[in-house]
C-alpha positions in Angstrom: 0.1 0.1 0.4 0.9 3.7 -1.0 1.7 5.8 1.5 1.0 9.3 1.0 1.9 12.7 2.9 -0.2 14.8 0.9 -3.5 15.3 -1.3 -4.7 18.1 -3.7 -8.1 20.0 -2.9 -9.5 17.9 -5.7 -8.6 14.9 -4.0 -10.1 16.3 -0.9 -13.5 16.7 -2.4 -13.6 13.8 -3.9 -13.1 12.2 -0.5 -15.3 14.2 1.2 -17.9 13.6 -1.4 -17.7 10.0 -0.6 -18.2 10.5 3.1 -21.4 12.9 1.6 -19.8 16.5 2.6 -20.6 19.0 0.0 -17.7 20.3 -2.5 -18.3 24.2 -0.8 -18.3 22.6 2.8 -14.9 20.8 2.3 -12.4 23.7 3.2 -14.6 24.2 5.9 -13.8 20.6 6.6 -10.2 21.2 6.0 -10.0 24.0 8.0 -11.6 22.2 10.9 -9.2 19.4 11.0 -6.0 21.9 10.4 -7.5 23.5 13.6 -7.0 20.3 15.4 -4.0 19.7 14.0 -4.7 16.4 12.2 -3.7 17.6 8.7 -1.7 21.3 7.2 -4.2 23.3 5.2 -2.5 26.8 4.5 -5.5 28.1 1.2 -3.9 31.7 1.6 -0.2 30.6 1.1 1.0 30.9 -2.5 1.7 26.8 -4.0 -0.1 25.4 -0.7 -3.5 26.9 -1.3 -4.1 23.5 -3.4 -2.4 20.7 -1.3 -3.6 19.3 2.1 -0.6 18.0 4.1 -1.9 14.8 5.6 0.9 14.2 8.0 1.7 17.5 10.2 4.8 15.1 11.7 6.2 14.7 8.4 6.1 18.4 7.2 8.0 19.6 10.3 10.1 16.7 9.8 10.8 17.9 6.4 11.2 21.5 7.6 13.8 20.4 9.9 16.3 18.6 7.7 17.2 21.9 7.3 16.7 23.9 10.4 18.1 21.4 12.2 21.1 20.8 10.2 20.3 17.5 9.6 22.4 15.8 7.1 24.6 18.4 6.6 27.4 16.2 6.5 26.2 14.0 3.7 26.4 17.0 1.7 30.3 18.0 0.9 29.5 19.8 -2.7 27.2 22.3 -0.4 29.1 22.2 3.2 30.1 26.7 2.4 26.3 26.5 2.4 25.3 25.0 5.5 28.6 27.0 7.0 26.7 30.1 5.9 23.2 28.7 7.1 25.5 27.7 10.4 27.2 31.1 11.0 25.4 33.3 9.7 21.6 32.0 9.1 21.7 32.7 5.9 19.9 29.7 4.0 21.1 29.5 0.4 17.9 28.7 -2.3 20.7 25.7 -3.6 20.9 23.9 0.1 17.5 23.8 0.7 16.6 22.7 -2.4 19.3 19.9 -2.2 17.8 19.3 1.5 14.2 19.1 0.8 14.4 17.3 -2.5 13.7 14.1 -0.9 9.7 15.5 0.3 8.0 14.3 -2.1 4.7 16.4 -2.3 5.8 19.7 -1.3 8.2 22.0 -3.6 11.3 23.8 -1.6 9.5 26.7 -2.8 6.6 26.1 -1.2 7.9 25.2 2.1 10.0 28.6 2.1 6.8 30.4 1.7 5.3 29.0 4.8 8.7 29.8 6.4 8.4 33.2 5.1 4.6 33.6 6.0 5.2 32.8 9.5 8.6 35.2 9.7 10.4 32.4 10.1 13.0 33.7 7.0 12.4 36.1 4.8 13.7 36.9 1.2 17.0 39.1 1.1 18.0 40.2 -2.2 21.9 40.9 -2.4 25.5 40.3 -5.2 27.1 38.4 -2.2 25.8 35.3 -2.4 
């Protein structure tokens, strides 16, 4: 049996239909389950608005691959970027793309949007990096 960590809103509507939930009520149900912590549903965040994250723990674990510096020793080609993150808090795109590429169902840029939304990260334009 295949385990999935995310589904689309279209898939959530199909599940809702099977449970006799009207399509227009599905976002309300998803919001309710989000508030309970059962799923993650962010319709107002670019890139995540069409997704339901079925496993909040999985999502937090994915975020932790960068935020906890997990696995940095396995990325010799971007070791300098890990050092930059650890020492100065600067997270460069090649680093988070490499670290999050195994988190199927959510793209690295969508994860960054979530971090920016919750003020855990901000985009800084510079020619230095």
